[in-house]
C-alpha positions in Angstrom: 26.4 -3.5 -2.9 24.2 -6.5 -3.8 23.9 -7.3 -0.1 22.5 -3.8 0.6 19.9 -4.2 -2.2 18.9 -7.7 -1.1 18.6 -6.5 2.5 16.5 -3.5 1.5 14.3 -5.8 -0.6 13.6 -8.1 2.3 12.9 -5.2 4.6 10.3 -3.8 2.2 8.8 -7.3 1.7 8.3 -7.5 5.5 6.8 -4.0 5.7 4.5 -4.9 2.7 3.4 -8.1 4.5 2.6 -6.1 7.6 0.7 -3.6 5.5 -1.6 -6.4 4.3 -2.9 -6.7 7.8 -2.6 -3.2 9.2 -5.2 -0.9 7.6 -3.2 2.3 7.6 0.0 0.8 6.1 -0.2 0.4 2.3 1.2 -2.8 0.8 1.7 -1.9 -2.9 4.4 0.7 -2.7 6.5 -1.4 -0.3 6.3 -4.4 -2.7 7.2 -2.2 -5.6 10.3 -1.0 -3.7 11.1 -4.6 -2.8 10.9 -5.6 -6.5 13.1 -2.6 -7.4 15.8 -3.6 -4.9 15.6 -7.3 -5.7 16.0 -6.5 -9.4 19.3 -4.8 -8.6 20.5 -7.3 -6.0 19.3 -10.8 -6.9 17.5 -12.1 -10.0 16.5 -15.2 -8.0 14.8 -13.1 -5.2 13.2 -10.8 -7.8 11.7 -13.8 -9.7 10.5 -15.3 -6.4 8.8 -12.1 -5.4 7.2 -11.4 -8.8 5.9 -15.0 -9.1 4.3 -15.0 -5.6 0.5 -14.9 -5.2 0.9 -12.0 -2.7 2.7 -9.9 -5.3 0.3 -10.8 -8.0 -2.7 -9.8 -5.8 -1.3 -6.5 -4.7 1.1 -5.2 -7.4 1.0 -7.0 -10.7 -2.1 -5.3 -12.1 -0.8 -1.9 -11.1 2.4 -2.4 -13.0 0.9 -4.2 -16.0 -2.2 -2.0 -16.5 -1.2 1.2 -14.8 -4.4 0.9 -12.7 -5.0 0.7 -9.0 -8.2 0.1 -7.0 -9.5 3.4 -5.6 -9.4 2.0 -2.1 -5.7 1.3 -2.4 -5.0 4.7 -3.8 -6.8 6.4 -1.0 -4.9 4.3 1.6 -1.6 5.1 0.1 -2.3 8.9 -0.2 -3.8 9.0 3.3 -0.7 7.3 4.8 1.7 9.5 2.9 -0.2 12.6 3.9 -0.3 11.5 7.5 3.5 10.9 7.5 4.1 14.3 5.8 1.8 16.3 8.1 3.8 15.4 11.2 7.0 17.2 10.1 4.9 19.9 8.5 3.3 20.7 11.8 6.4 20.3 13.9 8.8 22.4 11.8 9.3 26.2 11.8 11.6 26.2 8.7 9.8 27.7 5.7 11.9 25.8 3.2 11.0 22.5 4.8 7.3 23.4 4.7 7.6 24.3 1.0 9.3 21.0 0.2 6.7 19.0 2.1 3.9 21.0 0.5 5.3 20.3 -3.0 5.7 16.7 -2.1 2.1 16.5 -1.2 1.1 18.1 -4.5 3.3 15.6 -6.4 1.7 12.7 -4.6 -1.8 13.9 -5.3 -1.0 14.5 -9.0 0.6 11.1 -9.4 -2.3 9.2 -7.9 -5.1 11.2 -9.6 -3.6 11.8 -13.1 -1.0 9.2 -13.8 -2.3 6.1 -12.0 -5.8 5.3 -13.3 -8.6 3.9 -11.2 -9.2 0.1 -11.7 -12.7 -0.5 -12.8 -15.0 -2.2 -10.2 -16.2 -5.6 -11.4 
């Protein structure tokens, strides 16, 4: 099982790195997922990730302070909504539309109420 967690960790690190250069792909959630999987699969990889400058730049303040820059929040929500709108438009199943709609509401509540805006300095 550790191999699965480590593999997923590296996949999410790679996607997070791509997200640093591709404007529509958010970096922070993928690095959070990578840290989650590394914590369960390998303490060594988890420590390497959490000590890296890339992680500290994109994730550390979010975890430590519960704050995120507004620009990052907007990118994450926009990406999530874009990905959820595709199946919402393509499906004819009412239950699927309800689940997707509820997911969109949860995302908005999470990013507007629970994750505070990082002050601009």
